[in-house]
N, C-alpha and C positions, 0 to 999 in steps of 0.2 A: 444463133437463135436467142432472142432476148427473153428473159424470164419475166413473166407478168406476176405481180403480186395480187393475189386474190383478196377480196374484202375480208375473208375469214382470217387469213394470215396477218393482215395489218391490224385487225382487231385484237388478235391474240398477242401480237407484239406490243401493241399499245397498252393492253391490260398488264402484261408482264412488266413493262417499264413503269407503269403507274404503281404497281405493287411494290417494286424496289424503292421508288421515290417515297412512297408512304411509309415503308419500314424504316428508311433512313430518317425521315422527319420525326417519327415517333421515338426512335432511339436517340436522336439528337435532343429532342425535347425532354426526354427522361433524364439524360445526362445533364442537361442544362438545369433542370429543376433539382436534381440531387447533387449538384456541384458543391454546395455547401456541406452536404453530408460526406461526400467523398474526401474533401480536404480538411474537414473538421478534426479528424483523428491525427492528421499530420501536424496541424497547427497546435493541438494540445500537447503532442509529444515534443515539438520544438520548444514550446513554452515551458514544459517540465524540465527539459534538459538545460535550457537557459537558466532557469531558476536554480538548478543543481550546480551549475558552474558558478553563478554569481553568489549563491549561498550554499556552500557545501554542508553536509551534516556536521553537527557539533557533538563532540563527546563530552558529556557532563559527568564529572567525577562526583560520586556520592560519598561523603565521609563515612567512616566505619559506623555500623549500626550494631548495637548489642541488644538482643531481645530474648525473652524467655518463651519457650514453646509450651503448648497446651499438653502437659504430660498426663494429667488426670489422676495421678496417684500421690500428689503432694510433693514429690521430689522435683526440685527445679532443674530444668534442662535449658542451658543458655546457648545462643547462637551468636557468633560474631560474623558480620557480613560486610564486605566492601564491594562496591559495584560501580560500573560506568554505564551510562545510558546514552545511546546514540540517537540524536534528535534532528530531524529535518524540518525546515520551514521557519526557523528562527533566524533573525538578522545577525546576531552576534551572541557570544557566550555571556556577556554581561546581562543581557535581557533574560537569560535563563537562571541566573544566580538566585533570584528571589523565589524560584520554584523548588529549590532544593528541600526546604522543610516539608512541602507538600509531597514530594517524591519519597522522602524518608517516612512520612506518615503512611503512605501506601505500602511500603515495605513492612513497617511495624505492624500494621493491621493484618496483613497476610500472615506474617510470621506468628503472631499471637493465635491465629486460628489453626496453625499447623501443628501436628503431633510429630514426635521424633520418628515413629515408624513410617510416616509419610515421606520422609526424606531419604530413607535407606534405599539402596540399589539405584535404579534410574529415577528415583523421586526428585532428584536435583533438577532434572530436565523438565519435569512437570511443574516444579516450583518456578523455574525460570519462565516457562510459557505462561503460567497463571499470572505472574507479576507483570509480564509484558502486556497481557490482555488488559489488566487493570490500568497500567500506565497509558496505553493507547486510548482507553475510554476516558480517562481523567484529563489528559493533556491535549485533547482536541482544541483547536485545529492543527496543533503541531503533530508531527508524525514520528512516533517512536519506531525506529528501524531496527534497533538491536539492543540487547542487554548483555553486558559482560559481567560475569561474576568473577571478581579478581581474587577475593578471599572468602572462604566459607568454612568456619570452624564450629564444631559442635562439642560442647563440654558435657 
């Protein structure tokens, strides 16, 4: 016995196949249009890693800084600070050497605003973070990735 396809079955089959083709076309078109967006993050990550390999972060040594703190009672309180700043985005260390006085000025300015009680306890961490924020803002487009406090003495 041969099965006959009724007009209703073939219409339903045709609509189902048409719906599948339409969904595939819309999905493919959306993927094609967003192709740049999908691969943009991959391209930027590859470019960032390539730049990091070709130009690794440079650790810039800051000479010792002696500064007085804002004591408020007339008695001088001095701080001796030696630090290293890790900077990304520079071609070589020689290009950063002329920035050392500017970096020292950032340290000096912050230390003059600091009181001795601000440094007690975990204040050294707040001091480090505050100086890093200032360095990041002042040294743009270079990226300050870390700040190492090598020596920190309070008299």
